[in-house]
C-alpha positions as CSV (number, residue, x, y, z in Angstrom):
1,X,67.5,11.4,15.5
2,X,69.0,8.9,12.8
3,X,69.5,5.5,12.9
4,X,73.0,6.3,11.5
5,X,76.7,5.9,12.7
6,X,77.2,9.3,13.7
7,X,80.1,10.2,11.6
8,X,78.1,13.9,11.3
9,X,79.0,17.2,13.2
10,X,76.4,18.6,14.3
11,X,74.8,15.5,15.1
12,X,71.3,14.7,17.2
13,X,73.0,14.1,20.2
14,X,69.1,13.1,21.3
15,X,69.2,11.1,17.7
16,X,72.1,8.7,19.5
17,X,69.2,7.8,21.8
18,X,66.8,7.0,19.1
19,X,68.5,5.4,16.9
20,X,69.5,2.6,20.0
21,X,65.7,1.3,20.1
22,X,65.3,-1.8,20.1
23,X,62.4,-3.6,18.4
24,X,60.4,-3.9,21.5
25,X,60.8,-0.3,22.6
26,X,59.3,0.5,18.5
27,X,56.5,-1.5,18.9
28,X,55.8,0.6,22.4
29,X,56.5,4.1,20.6
30,X,53.7,2.9,17.5
31,X,51.4,2.0,20.3
32,X,50.7,5.2,21.5
33,X,49.2,5.6,17.7
34,X,48.0,2.3,16.5
35,X,45.8,0.7,18.3
36,X,46.5,-4.0,17.3
37,X,48.2,-4.8,13.9
38,X,50.5,-6.0,16.0
39,X,52.3,-7.9,13.5
40,X,52.6,-5.1,11.4
41,X,54.0,-3.4,13.6
42,X,56.8,-6.1,14.7
43,X,57.8,-6.7,11.0
44,X,58.2,-3.1,10.8
45,X,60.1,-2.3,13.8
46,X,62.5,-5.1,13.0
47,X,62.9,-4.2,9.3
48,X,64.3,-0.9,10.6
49,X,66.8,-2.0,13.5
50,X,67.8,-4.8,11.2
51,X,68.8,-1.4,9.4
52,X,70.8,-0.2,12.2
53,X,72.6,-3.3,13.0
54,X,73.4,-3.7,9.1
55,X,75.1,0.2,10.0
56,X,77.7,-1.9,13.0
57,X,79.0,-3.4,10.2
58,X,82.6,-3.5,8.0
59,X,81.6,-1.6,5.2
60,X,82.8,-4.7,2.9
61,X,79.2,-6.6,4.5
62,X,77.6,-3.8,5.0
63,X,77.2,-4.1,1.1
64,X,76.3,-8.0,1.0
65,X,73.2,-7.2,3.3
66,X,70.5,-6.6,1.3
67,X,67.0,-4.9,2.4
68,X,64.1,-7.3,3.3
69,X,61.2,-5.1,2.2
70,X,57.7,-5.6,3.1
71,X,54.1,-6.1,2.0
72,X,51.4,-4.9,4.0
73,X,47.9,-6.4,2.7
74,X,44.8,-4.8,4.5
75,X,41.5,-2.8,4.3
76,X,41.8,1.2,4.0
77,X,41.6,3.0,7.6
78,X,42.9,-0.6,9.1
79,X,46.7,2.0,9.9
80,X,48.9,0.6,7.1
81,X,50.2,4.2,6.5
82,X,49.9,5.4,9.9
83,X,52.7,3.4,11.3
84,X,54.9,3.9,9.1
85,X,54.7,7.7,9.0
86,X,55.1,7.4,13.2
87,X,58.4,5.0,12.7
88,X,59.6,8.0,9.9
89,X,58.6,10.9,12.0
90,X,60.5,9.3,15.2
91,X,63.5,8.2,13.9
92,X,63.6,11.5,11.3
93,X,65.1,9.2,8.6
94,X,64.3,10.0,4.8
95,X,60.8,8.4,3.7
96,X,58.0,9.4,1.4
97,X,54.4,8.1,0.6
98,X,53.7,8.1,-2.7
99,X,50.2,6.3,-4.8
100,X,52.0,3.9,-7.7
101,X,48.2,4.4,-9.6
102,X,49.5,7.1,-10.5
103,X,52.7,5.8,-12.3
104,X,53.1,5.5,-15.8
105,X,55.5,2.9,-17.4
106,X,58.5,4.9,-19.5
107,X,57.6,6.0,-22.9
108,X,53.6,7.4,-21.8
109,X,52.3,11.1,-20.6
110,X,52.5,10.5,-16.8
111,X,54.6,10.6,-13.6
112,X,57.8,7.4,-13.9
113,X,58.7,5.7,-11.3
114,X,62.5,7.4,-11.2
115,X,60.6,10.7,-9.5
116,X,60.1,8.3,-6.1
117,X,63.4,8.5,-5.3
118,X,64.6,12.2,-6.5
119,X,61.6,12.8,-4.1
120,X,63.0,10.7,-1.3
121,X,66.8,13.0,-1.7
122,X,64.7,16.7,-1.6
123,X,63.0,15.4,1.3
124,X,66.6,13.9,3.0
125,X,67.7,17.3,2.6
126,X,65.5,19.4,3.6
127,X,65.8,16.8,6.5
128,X,69.5,18.2,7.5
129,X,69.3,21.6,6.4
130,X,66.8,21.9,9.4
131,X,69.4,19.6,11.8
132,X,71.5,22.4,9.1
133,X,69.9,25.3,10.4
134,X,69.4,24.1,14.3
135,X,72.7,23.3,14.5
136,X,74.0,27.1,13.3
137,X,70.8,28.9,15.4
138,X,72.9,30.9,17.3
139,X,75.2,32.1,14.2
140,X,71.6,32.7,12.2
141,X,70.3,34.6,15.2
142,X,72.5,36.7,14.9
143,X,73.0,37.2,11.4
144,X,69.1,38.4,11.9
145,X,69.7,40.6,15.5
146,X,72.6,42.9,13.9
147,X,70.9,43.3,10.7
148,X,67.7,44.5,11.9
149,X,69.8,47.1,14.7
150,X,72.3,48.2,12.2
151,X,68.7,48.9,10.0
152,X,67.2,51.0,13.1
153,X,70.2,52.3,14.7
154,X,72.6,53.8,11.8
155,X,76.6,52.6,13.6
156,X,79.0,56.1,14.2
157,X,81.4,57.2,12.4
158,X,85.1,56.4,12.9
159,X,85.6,59.7,13.4
160,X,82.8,59.6,16.8
161,X,84.4,60.4,20.6
162,X,85.1,58.1,23.0
163,X,82.3,59.2,24.7
164,X,78.9,59.1,21.4
165,X,81.3,55.6,21.5
166,X,80.0,54.7,25.0
167,X,77.0,56.5,24.6
168,X,75.8,54.5,21.1
169,X,77.3,51.2,22.6
170,X,74.2,51.8,24.6
171,X,71.8,52.7,23.2
172,X,72.7,49.4,21.4
173,X,73.0,46.6,23.8
174,X,69.2,48.8,24.5
175,X,67.4,48.5,21.1
176,X,68.9,44.9,20.7
177,X,66.8,43.6,24.0
178,X,63.9,45.5,22.5
179,X,63.9,44.2,19.2
180,X,63.8,40.7,20.8
181,X,61.1,40.7,23.1
182,X,59.4,42.6,20.5
183,X,58.7,45.5,21.2
184,X,60.3,46.7,18.0
185,X,57.5,43.6,15.4
186,X,55.9,47.4,14.4
187,X,58.9,49.6,12.8
188,X,59.5,49.8,9.4
189,X,63.0,49.4,7.9
190,X,64.3,49.4,4.3
191,X,66.1,45.4,4.0
192,X,68.4,45.5,0.6
193,X,69.1,41.8,-0.9
194,X,69.5,40.1,-3.3
195,X,67.4,38.7,-6.9
196,X,66.8,34.9,-4.7
197,X,67.5,32.7,-7.7
198,X,64.5,30.3,-8.1
199,X,64.7,26.6,-7.3
200,X,63.0,24.0,-9.2
201,X,62.4,20.9,-7.4
202,X,60.2,19.5,-10.6
203,X,61.8,15.5,-10.3
204,X,59.9,14.4,-12.1
205,X,61.8,16.3,-14.9
206,X,64.9,14.4,-16.3
207,X,67.4,15.9,-14.4
208,X,69.6,17.3,-18.0
209,X,66.8,18.8,-18.3
210,X,66.8,20.5,-14.3
211,X,69.6,21.5,-15.3
212,X,69.7,23.7,-18.3
213,X,66.3,24.7,-15.7
214,X,68.6,26.3,-13.3
215,X,70.8,27.6,-16.5
216,X,68.2,29.5,-18.1
217,X,67.2,30.7,-14.0
218,X,70.6,32.4,-14.0
219,X,71.0,33.9,-17.4
220,X,67.9,35.8,-16.4
221,X,68.7,35.8,-12.8
222,X,72.4,38.2,-13.9
223,X,70.6,40.6,-17.0
224,X,68.9,42.1,-13.8
225,X,71.1,42.1,-10.7
226,X,70.8,44.9,-9.6
227,X,69.8,45.3,-5.3
228,X,65.8,45.0,-4.2
229,X,64.9,47.6,-1.6
230,X,61.7,47.3,0.3
231,X,60.5,48.8,3.2
232,X,58.9,45.3,5.8
233,X,58.3,45.9,9.0
234,X,60.9,44.3,11.5
235,X,57.9,41.3,12.6
236,X,58.8,40.5,8.4
237,X,62.9,41.4,8.0
238,X,63.4,38.8,10.3
239,X,61.6,35.6,8.4
240,X,63.1,37.5,5.3
241,X,66.5,37.9,7.0
242,X,66.5,34.2,8.0
243,X,66.3,32.7,4.9
244,X,69.7,34.9,4.0
245,X,71.9,33.7,7.2
246,X,71.2,30.1,5.7
247,X,71.9,30.9,2.4
248,X,75.0,32.3,3.3
249,X,76.0,30.2,6.6
250,X,75.2,26.8,5.5
251,X,77.2,25.0,3.5
252,X,75.0,23.2,0.6
253,X,76.9,21.7,-1.0
254,X,77.7,19.0,2.7
255,X,74.3,19.5,3.2
256,X,74.0,17.5,-0.6
257,X,76.4,15.0,0.1
258,X,75.0,13.9,3.7
259,X,71.4,14.6,2.5
260,X,72.5,11.1,-0.2
261,X,74.5,8.9,2.0
262,X,71.3,9.7,4.1
263,X,68.4,8.4,1.1
264,X,71.1,5.5,0.4
265,X,71.3,4.3,2.8
266,X,67.7,5.1,5.6
267,X,65.9,6.1,3.6
268,X,62.2,5.0,3.0
269,X,59.6,4.7,0.6
270,X,56.3,3.2,1.5
271,X,54.3,2.9,-2.3
272,X,50.7,2.9,-1.5
273,X,48.2,1.4,-3.7
274,X,50.4,-1.5,-5.7
275,X,47.3,-3.1,-5.2
276,X,45.9,-1.0,-8.1
277,X,48.8,-2.2,-10.5
278,X,48.6,-5.5,-9.8
279,X,46.4,-7.5,-12.8
280,X,44.2,-9.7,-12.6
281,X,43.3,-13.0,-13.8
282,X,39.6,-11.8,-15.3
283,X,41.3,-8.6,-15.8
284,X,41.2,-7.2,-20.4
285,X,44.0,-5.0,-20.4
286,X,47.0,-6.6,-19.5
287,X,48.8,-4.6,-21.6
288,X,47.8,-1.3,-19.4
289,X,51.0,1.4,-19.4
290,X,49.7,2.2,-16.0
291,X,49.6,-1.4,-15.1
292,X,52.1,-4.5,-16.0
293,X,54.2,-1.4,-17.8
294,X,55.5,0.6,-14.5
295,X,55.9,-2.9,-12.5
296,X,58.2,-3.9,-15.0
297,X,59.4,-0.2,-14.5
298,X,59.1,-1.3,-10.4
299,X,61.5,-3.2,-10.9
300,X,65.0,-2.3,-11.2
301,X,64.4,0.7,-9.0
302,X,63.6,-2.2,-6.3
303,X,66.6,-4.8,-6.7
304,X,69.3,-2.1,-7.2
305,X,69.6,0.7,-9.5
306,X,71.5,4.1,-9.7
307,X,69.0,6.7,-10.6
308,X,70.2,10.0,-11.4
309,X,68.7,13.1,-9.3
310,X,70.4,17.6,-10.1
311,X,72.0,16.7,-5.8
312,X,73.9,13.6,-8.1
313,X,73.8,9.6,-7.9
314,X,71.8,7.5,-6.1
315,X,72.4,4.1,-5.2
316,X,68.9,2.5,-4.2
317,X,70.3,-1.5,-2.8
318,X,69.5,-0.2,0.3
319,X,66.0,1.8,0.4
320,X,63.5,-0.3,2.3
321,X,60.7,-0.6,0.0
322,X,57.2,-0.8,2.1
323,X,54.0,-1.8,0.0
324,X,50.6,-2.1,0.6
325,X,47.3,-2.6,-0.7
326,X,44.1,-3.5,0.7
327,X,43.3,-6.1,-2.7
328,X,39.9,-6.3,-3.3
329,X,39.8,-6.5,-6.3
330,X,43.3,-8.6,-7.2
331,X,45.5,-10.4,-5.3
332,X,49.3,-10.4,-4.7
333,X,49.8,-13.7,-6.5
334,X,48.9,-11.0,-9.5
335,X,52.0,-9.0,-10.3
336,X,55.0,-10.3,-11.6
337,X,56.4,-13.2,-10.1
338,X,59.5,-11.1,-10.1
339,X,58.1,-7.7,-8.5
340,X,56.4,-10.6,-5.8
341,X,60.0,-11.5,-5.1
342,X,61.7,-8.6,-4.1
343,X,58.9,-8.0,-1.3
344,X,59.9,-11.1,0.9
345,X,58.2,-10.1,4.5
346,X,54.6,-10.2,3.9
347,X,52.1,-9.1,7.0
348,X,48.6,-9.4,7.3
349,X,46.8,-6.6,8.8
350,X,42.9,-6.8,10.7
351,X,40.3,-5.5,9.9
352,X,38.8,-3.3,13.0
353,X,36.4,-4.1,15.8
354,X,33.5,-2.3,17.6
355,X,36.9,-2.8,20.0
356,X,39.5,-2.4,18.1
357,X,37.3,1.4,17.1
358,X,37.2,2.4,21.0
359,X,40.5,1.9,22.0
360,X,41.1,4.0,19.0
361,X,39.1,7.2,20.0
362,X,40.4,7.1,23.6
363,X,43.7,5.5,23.8
364,X,46.2,6.9,21.2
365,X,47.4,10.2,21.3
366,X,45.8,12.7,20.3
367,X,43.4,10.8,19.6
368,X,40.1,12.9,17.9
369,X,37.6,13.4,21.0
370,X,41.0,14.9,22.0
371,X,40.7,17.4,18.6
372,X,37.2,17.5,19.5
373,X,37.7,18.9,22.5
374,X,39.9,20.8,21.8
375,X,38.8,22.6,18.3
376,X,35.3,23.6,20.8
377,X,37.5,24.9,23.6
378,X,38.7,27.5,20.9
379,X,35.1,29.3,21.6
380,X,35.3,28.8,25.7
381,X,33.4,25.2,25.2
382,X,34.5,22.3,27.3
383,X,33.4,19.2,25.4
384,X,33.2,16.2,27.2
385,X,32.2,12.4,26.2
386,X,30.8,10.4,28.1
387,X,31.6,6.9,28.2
388,X,28.7,5.0,27.0
389,X,28.4,8.2,24.3
390,X,32.5,6.9,22.5
391,X,31.1,3.2,23.1
392,X,28.1,4.0,21.5
393,X,30.3,6.2,18.0
394,X,32.4,3.0,18.2
395,X,29.7,0.9,17.6
396,X,27.8,2.9,15.4
397,X,30.2,3.2,12.7
398,X,31.8,-0.6,13.0
399,X,28.2,-0.9,12.1
400,X,28.1,1.4,9.5
401,X,31.4,0.1,8.2
402,X,29.3,-3.9,8.1
403,X,26.5,-2.5,6.1
404,X,27.7,-0.4,3.2
405,X,31.9,-0.2,2.6
406,X,34.5,-1.3,5.5
407,X,36.7,2.1,5.3
408,X,38.8,1.3,8.6
409,X,39.0,3.8,11.4
410,X,38.0,6.7,9.3
411,X,34.6,5.9,9.7
412,X,35.2,7.5,13.3
413,X,36.3,11.4,11.0
414,X,32.1,10.7,9.4
415,X,30.3,9.7,12.2
416,X,31.3,12.1,14.5
417,X,31.6,15.3,11.9
418,X,27.8,13.6,12.0
419,X,27.1,13.8,16.2
420,X,29.3,17.3,16.9
421,X,28.2,19.3,13.2
422,X,25.0,21.2,15.2
423,X,26.7,21.8,18.5
424,X,30.6,23.1,16.1
425,X,28.3,25.5,14.5
426,X,26.2,27.0,17.0
427,X,29.5,26.9,19.2
428,X,30.1,30.4,20.2
429,X,26.5,30.5,21.9
430,X,28.1,28.4,24.4
431,X,30.9,30.1,24.9
432,X,31.1,29.0,29.5
433,X,29.2,26.1,29.2
434,X,30.0,22.7,30.0
435,X,28.7,20.1,27.2
436,X,28.4,16.5,28.5
437,X,27.8,14.2,24.9
438,X,25.5,11.3,26.0
439,X,24.8,8.0,24.4
440,X,21.3,9.1,23.4
441,X,21.7,11.7,21.8
442,X,24.8,9.5,19.9
443,X,22.0,7.3,18.6
444,X,19.7,10.3,17.5
445,X,21.5,12.1,15.5
446,X,22.3,8.8,13.9
447,X,20.6,5.5,14.5
448,X,18.0,6.5,11.5
449,X,20.8,7.2,9.0
450,X,23.3,4.0,10.0
451,X,20.4,1.3,9.2
452,X,19.1,4.1,5.9
453,X,21.1,1.8,3.3
454,X,20.7,4.7,1.4
455,X,21.0,7.0,3.3
456,X,24.4,5.7,4.9
457,X,25.8,5.7,1.8
458,X,25.6,9.6,1.1
459,X,26.3,11.0,4.5
460,X,28.4,8.4,6.5
């Protein structure tokens, strides 16, 4: 599922359908997971569609079209992260979410901003590798099967008679079926495998230092390079040999090259809590290394620059940056002017109403109510929420947001946990029973807590 031209062999054919999604279809997909916030959905859907359009143009024109980075403004829990996360999952593009507040200015102890680009490359490699493993699934399965059967049924000597070979072939076919069916999973076999070099993916290390670290790892691995022999069950052997098959059958040079290309042309970096590095006029610490200095370090990354990674150099010109923040203490204009200009698209997300909270509980795919019903269903309990009870939960959650800090839809988690705490604890005693949650039950559990300001702050 990509938004690129199908230039890579063994690409997932379903991706060709996904990359042609119109903005309306993208918004319709998001409606299954995020209620309201139509402006934000439209803005991000257009940004993704524009990236697809760009990839259909001539190379010369492609290089001229820069992504329109987005700044989303809204309180916590209104859907900022969920919108981006769901889109990245649907499109299968390289995507990472980072918090701006964890970075420090170059020269100070902490993570430097270039590490977010290296994280994006690692994420891209995992996507491409997973696709190639899926494309080579049959070869990998045959490799694993042959290795296990060879241990369970050692091959005949070349001098064996034809009748012995025919009998052996029948036994071999029967053994393959038993391994595939899981009948041999509890049997123990001895595996020989080379020591696996540990791959260091500390993206905060400079690439030169990472290469030195890898060199030391290779040196130590060659000092003691004898084969490991270990007795494992057939079930465990399948997992071990799958990793071995992946290392032997996949061309990691091609995987890395394709991953770099995808990260450059389709990568998305979601920069959360950007308001935490903005300095308001009232702020005393104008030279705080975790704030204005970080903004200046971010600027070349967002503008477009080359970042060296252990897999190669990546250009950030066409990476889409989506920044988000609540901006309660500061405002977008408190960011340095150069950085403001690099986020031309701004969208404000609305606070959640009582009606919106009700829809989140009832209309979203895999909603919280469905999750709790499924979890308690494991204990044999049939949990049922009356519609009036759901309305009461939404109303009391909205009320708690008004009386204390507004944490949006996250309030539903704490409220539902409070309502179902005792039921969940005693679920094993209600196996094969139907338990109906009524509005009276919800009010009994929550009314006192919501209205008592002190209790609400500590419990909800």
